[in-house]
N, C-alpha and C positions, 0 to 999 in steps of 0.2 A: 460164354459166347459160342454163338453157330455160325458154320459158315454152312450155306446152300446159296442154290441156283436163284437168282434175280426173277420177281413176278413184276409183268410190266405195272399196277400198282405202286412198288416199289420206285419208277422215276417219279411223282407225284414228289417225294420225299428228296428223293436226290440235287429237284432241281432246287427246292427249297434252298439248298445249301451251298447254291451261286447266285453271290449279290449282283452280280453284272457282270454286262459282255465281257470286259479286260477277263474277270477270273472265270467266263466259263469255257473263251479261247484258251486262257493256260490251264483248263481244265480237260477239256473233251477237241478240242486241237478245232481249224478253221472253216470247220465242217459243217461245224455246228451251230444253229442260229440263235439271236438271242431276245428275248427270252426267249428259252424253250418253252413247248408242251409237253405231255407227256408222248403224245404221238410222234407231233415231230420228233423229239430225241429217240422216239421207237426206230423212224427210218434211219434218222442222221447218223444213229450208232452201230446202225443193223444190230437191235437188238434183238439177241434170242434166250431163251433160259438156257441154253449149251452155248453159250460164249458169258455169259453176265454174272455176277457173283455176289452177294450180299455179306455181310456181317450183322449179326442182331445180336442184343442181349436184352435179354429176358422180355421176346418179341420187338423190341424197339431197334430200328434202323440204324446202325454207330456206322457202316461202311460199304462200298459199294467201288465194283471195278470187274473188267473184263478182260478176257483171255483170249488173243484172236490168234487161230493158227496162219503161219507163216510160209511155211513147207512141211514135209513131213519130220525133219529136226527141227524145227524153230518154234516157238509159241511167243507170242507178243502178249505183255502185259500192259494193257492200255484204263484209261477214266478210273485210274484211282484216286479214291474221297472218301474223307472222311468227313459223319458232322462235326459240324463246328463247335462244338459245346465236348468234344471228345479227343479233339486233337490233342496230345502233346502227352495222352493218357499210354498209349502200347496199343491205340486199336489199330491203325497204319500197321505195325509193325505182327499183330496176329494176322490180320488179312493177309497181306503181304507170304507171311507163313503161309497159309490156307492154300492160296494161289499158288504159289512152288509146291507143294505137295502134290497138287489133286497135277499139276502139270507133269510133274514127274509120275504119278499113276498111270496117267496118258502116254507115258512113254519119251516122252519129249529133252531128249537130249540139250537142248539146247532154250535157254527160258531171254528175251529181250525187253527193254522197255525204253521209251525216251525219257527224260527228264530234263527241267528250265535247269542251268547253272546255274541261278543265282537263289534255285531252291533248294539251302542248305541242309535240312532237314531230312530232307527224302534222300536229296545224294548221303548222307548218314547213314540213312534209315539201308540203304540199295547196296551203298559198303558192308554196312556188318550182317549183309545176307548174301553175300559171296558174288556181286556183280559189279563187271570192273566194266572201266570207260575202253570204249571200243572207240575206232577211229574208222567210222563210215558214217558218219552224220552228213557231210559234204556231199559226198556221193550218194545219198539215200535223198539231197534235194532237200534237206531239213536245213532250217533256221539254222544261224551262227551262235545263237543263247538256248539252244537244245545241244544233249551231249546225249546219244547214242552207248546204251550200256546190254549185257547179258551175262548170262550166267548161267555154270553148266549143272545138272539134273540138283535137285534139291537135296541136300543129305542133313535128318533129323539128328 
C-alpha cells in the first residue's frame, strides 16, 4: 500500500463511498452538503494536498483522511474513510498509521480526532493506536454522541 497526498480527482472516488446524507454527516460533519460534488467537497472540507491524504493499492484508492493543524502543538485527524469493499481488511489501520507517522515527522506532539461513540470498530482501532478518550467534547460544542480522543507522538 502507498500513502500520498490527495489530488482533486480523488474526491470523485471518495464521494462514491458515501451512500446517503446520514453517512455523509457522520463522515464529514454538518458543513458538508449531500450529495457532494468534487467542487463543493473541496470547498467544504478546505481540501488541499497539504492536508488531505490517500492510501492506494495498485493505484486504486482505498482510503482518505485529513490532518488539520489546530495549534503548533496539535494536529487533528479528520474525515477518515475507507472504501466500502476494503473495510475490515486493515486498510483503516494502515491509513491511520501513515497519518500518525506523518504527524510525528511534522513534529506535532499531540494528535486528536473525533469519533462517534457507537462506532465500535473505529474506537477499537484508535485505542489500539494509542488514542485515549478525553473529557473535551462538551467544551468544544460537539454533540453528546461524539467522543474526542488524543494521542501523543506516534512511536513505530
